[in-house]
Every structure is written in C-alpha cells, then in structure tokens.
C-alpha positions as CSV (number, residue, x, y, z in Angstrom):
1,M,-203.9,156.0,-34.2
2,P,-206.8,154.8,-36.4
3,K,-208.8,152.0,-34.8
4,G,-210.0,150.2,-38.0
5,S,-207.7,148.0,-40.0
6,K,-209.4,148.6,-43.3
7,K,-207.2,151.6,-44.1
8,A,-204.0,149.6,-43.4
9,K,-205.3,146.8,-45.6
10,K,-206.2,149.1,-48.4
11,S,-202.7,150.7,-48.4
12,G,-201.3,147.2,-48.5
13,S,-203.1,146.5,-51.8
14,N,-201.1,149.3,-53.4
15,I,-197.8,147.8,-52.2
16,F,-196.9,146.8,-55.8
17,A,-196.8,150.5,-56.8
18,L,-193.6,150.8,-54.8
19,F,-191.6,148.5,-57.0
20,S,-190.7,148.3,-60.7
21,Q,-192.1,145.5,-62.9
22,K,-188.6,143.9,-62.9
23,Q,-188.6,143.9,-59.1
24,I,-192.1,142.4,-58.9
25,Q,-191.0,139.7,-61.4
26,E,-188.0,138.9,-59.2
27,F,-190.2,138.7,-56.2
28,K,-192.5,136.3,-58.1
29,E,-189.5,134.1,-59.0
30,A,-188.2,134.1,-55.5
31,F,-191.7,133.3,-54.1
32,G,-192.0,130.4,-56.5
33,I,-188.6,129.0,-55.3
34,I,-189.3,129.5,-51.6
35,D,-192.8,128.1,-51.8
36,V,-191.5,124.6,-52.0
37,D,-194.8,122.8,-51.7
38,K,-196.4,125.2,-54.2
39,D,-199.5,125.9,-52.0
40,G,-199.3,129.7,-52.3
41,I,-198.2,130.2,-48.7
42,I,-194.6,130.3,-47.4
43,T,-194.3,128.2,-44.2
44,Q,-191.6,127.3,-41.8
45,N,-191.1,124.0,-43.7
46,D,-190.8,125.9,-47.0
47,L,-188.1,128.2,-45.6
48,K,-186.2,125.3,-44.2
49,A,-186.3,123.4,-47.5
50,A,-185.4,126.5,-49.6
51,F,-182.4,127.4,-47.4
52,A,-181.2,123.8,-47.3
53,A,-181.4,123.8,-51.1
54,I,-178.9,126.7,-51.3
55,G,-176.6,125.0,-48.8
56,R,-177.5,127.1,-45.8
57,P,-179.7,125.1,-43.5
58,V,-181.7,127.0,-40.9
59,S,-182.9,125.7,-37.5
60,D,-186.6,125.4,-36.7
61,A,-186.2,128.5,-34.5
62,E,-184.7,130.6,-37.3
63,A,-187.4,129.5,-39.7
64,N,-190.1,130.2,-37.1
65,N,-188.7,133.7,-36.4
66,M,-188.7,134.5,-40.2
67,V,-192.3,133.3,-40.6
68,G,-193.2,135.2,-37.3
69,E,-192.3,138.5,-38.9
70,A,-195.6,138.4,-40.8
71,P,-198.9,139.2,-39.1
72,G,-200.5,136.1,-40.7
73,P,-199.9,133.6,-43.5
74,I,-197.2,134.6,-46.0
75,N,-198.8,134.7,-49.5
76,F,-197.2,136.6,-52.3
77,T,-198.7,140.0,-51.4
78,Q,-197.6,139.5,-47.8
79,M,-194.1,138.7,-48.8
80,V,-193.9,141.8,-51.0
81,T,-195.3,143.8,-48.0
82,L,-192.6,142.4,-45.7
83,F,-189.8,143.3,-48.2
84,A,-191.3,146.9,-48.5
85,E,-191.3,147.2,-44.8
86,K,-187.7,146.0,-44.5
87,M,-186.5,148.3,-47.3
88,A,-188.4,151.3,-45.8
89,G,-187.1,150.5,-42.3
90,G,-183.5,150.4,-43.5
91,T,-182.9,146.9,-42.1
92,D,-181.7,145.5,-45.4
93,D,-180.7,147.6,-48.3
94,D,-181.8,146.8,-51.8
95,D,-178.5,145.2,-52.8
96,V,-178.8,142.7,-49.9
97,I,-182.3,141.7,-51.0
98,V,-181.3,141.4,-54.7
99,R,-178.3,139.2,-53.7
100,S,-180.5,137.0,-51.6
101,F,-182.8,136.4,-54.6
102,E,-179.8,135.7,-56.8
103,A,-178.5,133.1,-54.3
104,L,-181.9,131.4,-54.3
105,R,-181.9,131.2,-58.1
106,N,-178.5,129.4,-58.3
C-alpha cells in the first residue's frame, strides 16, 4: 500500500470524469439544496435542515454518521467522491441516488 496520500488526492481530482455532465449538474443542484447555510461545506446541521425540509427529520446521531463517512469537511468535490465510492461499492445503486436527489428537489 503506498505510503503517500498525494496519489490518492490526485485520483480524486479526476472524480468528475466518472460522471456525465447531467449527473454533475444534478450533484451541483443537490449540493446547493443540502448546503442550507451556503458556506460551501455540508455539515451535520445542513443535513438535519435538508432532511427536515423534505419531511424526513434525522437525529443528531444519524446526521453525524452521514457526515462521518467523509474523511474531512464535505465540500462539493468530497460529496461527489462519496457518491462515486458508494456507487462503486454497490451500497446504493444509481436509481436510489437519483431518486434521493429528486426527493430533495420537491
């Protein structure tokens, strides 16, 4: 296993190549909705407010677990990276993620 993190970071910068322009636009829209305070970082409070807005309140623990999946602050690139990892790992299929975005829009 390589010791340095520079390689991992560099591969992360190409994360957008894994998605179509339409998907990236959907991610941007979702990020804008979830980032309630518009500071460019998704926090536990942002998640709680976004879920409450769609009628599915989450507990502090649930929001904390979601934020805890990222290795650091969740900016737009980190959010896309998390989705790529979820999709590659088979935890959620593409339809589940798309339906989630659609629920946030409504």
